[in-house]
C-alpha positions, 0 to 999 in steps of 0.5 A: 804187092804193097808193103800195106798188103803184106802186113795185112797178110802177115796179121791176118795169117797170124791170127788164123794160125793162132785160132786154128792150132789152139782149137785143134791142139788136142787132136794133135797131141793124140796123133803125136802119141799114136805115132810115138807109143811103141818107143820106151820113152813114152812111159808105156801108154797104148792107144787103140785109136783117136777116141780111145787116146782122148778118153784114156788121157783124160781119165789117166792124166786129166784134161789138161794133159791134151794141151801138152806143148800148147805154150810153143804154139802160142809163142811161135804159130802166129809168126810161122803162119803170118810168114806162111801166108804173106810169102805164099801171096807174095810169090803167087803174085811174083809168078804172075808178074813174069813177062815172058809168057813162055816162062809164066806158070799157069794158075795150077802150077803157080798155086803149087809152086807158091804154096811149096815156097810158103812152106819153106819159109814157115817151116823155119819158125814151125820146125822148132815149135814142133821139136819142142811141142812134139817131145812135151806131148809124147811124154807123160810127165812134164818136161819144160815150158816153151822158152826153156825147151828151146834153150835147152835143145839149143844148148844140147844140140845146136840150131841145125841138129836140134832146133831145125832137126826135121826141117828137111823132112818137114819140107818133104812132108808139108811142101808137097802138102802146101803145094797140093792144098793150095792148088786144090783150094784155089781151083775150088774157088775159081770153080765156085765163081765160074759156076756161081755155086753157093755154099750156105745161105749167102749168094754168089753173085754172077760176074763176067770178072772172076777177080770181081766175083772172087771178092764176094765169095764168103765164109762158107766156100772158105770152110768147104774148100779148106776141108776138102783141100785139107783132107786130100793133102793130109792122106797124100802126105801122111806116111812122110809125116810119120817119118818126121815125127819119129825123127823129132821125138826120138833123137838119138834112137836110130832115127837119123835120116829120112831114108834110114828112119823109114827102112827101120820103121818098116823093118821093125813094125811093118807097112801097116804103122804108116796108116796108123793115126791116119784118122787122127790126122785127117781129123786134125789137119782138115778142120785145121785147115778149113778153120785157118783158111776161113779166118785168114780169108775173113780177117784178110777182108775185114783189114783191107776193108779198114784200109779201104775205108781209110783211104777213101777219108784221106783222099786219092793221094793216099790211095796208092797204099790201098788195094790195086782194084781201088787204084784202077777205079779211081785212076779210071774215074769210071763210076761203074757198079764195081767202084763202090764195092770194097775190093779185097782181091789184089 
């Protein structure tokens, strides 16, 4: 993968994450409160579900309360999502480049591994963001701004026990989530290409080459694929996300590790609590995944198209920085129909 392609993935991922997280933040705020409301430090709110939580917060605290913690999202999510998508594309290509067929994973396993790795990288930024954001979301009174929150937690608890608190439980939650998500999403795209399935009004042109046809997938495919993959992954990983949220929000209240936190919740609240907020989680995650991946794919296409046009203007000597498909077409000199199509796949 060239440095140009990596930069494009970073930029597209950052833009996608910023748009999606900002749009879905109110749902995330209610989800956090649904999972935190039984603790005395939350000032006594009690919601029956997602809709009741939304209405109650707007009525008692104002609409602005739904955007508690948004500052930390605006500050850190572009970095986290940029690293997330760039590391996914990088690791996916590295696994494909393994020369020994015995060690080279199949495509589904490739996507599982790359998705898990990507979450490990993005989680280094998302974890401190979540620690500050969720503490702001869980309480009625205003605590601090994003910078002040980061500094305060750093000074009082340090880096690993403070800002990175819940990183490993986050990996246990969103590592499998990302792995499942990308495996389903990539397989959905391949399925649409092979079956020439149309989503929306734009046609999917048939092609004997999957990589060539994939370039013609459009926003509708990304939206549907992201929503489907996000829904399945969200349901599968909901229980561990509850454990992670409790650990991050209620520091020093007996939620000191994944196993002990799980046992404490089961003992005091019963197993039914693990299903609380599931609808809010799906409504928050599935549209967010759908929006994120659609923005990412479309921005990535647009940026690569700009690079392609720039390389055409400056001649073949500079095309080595552009998409690999274009390089193959130029080196071969074959003026086949695919030559004049702007490639966006590696």
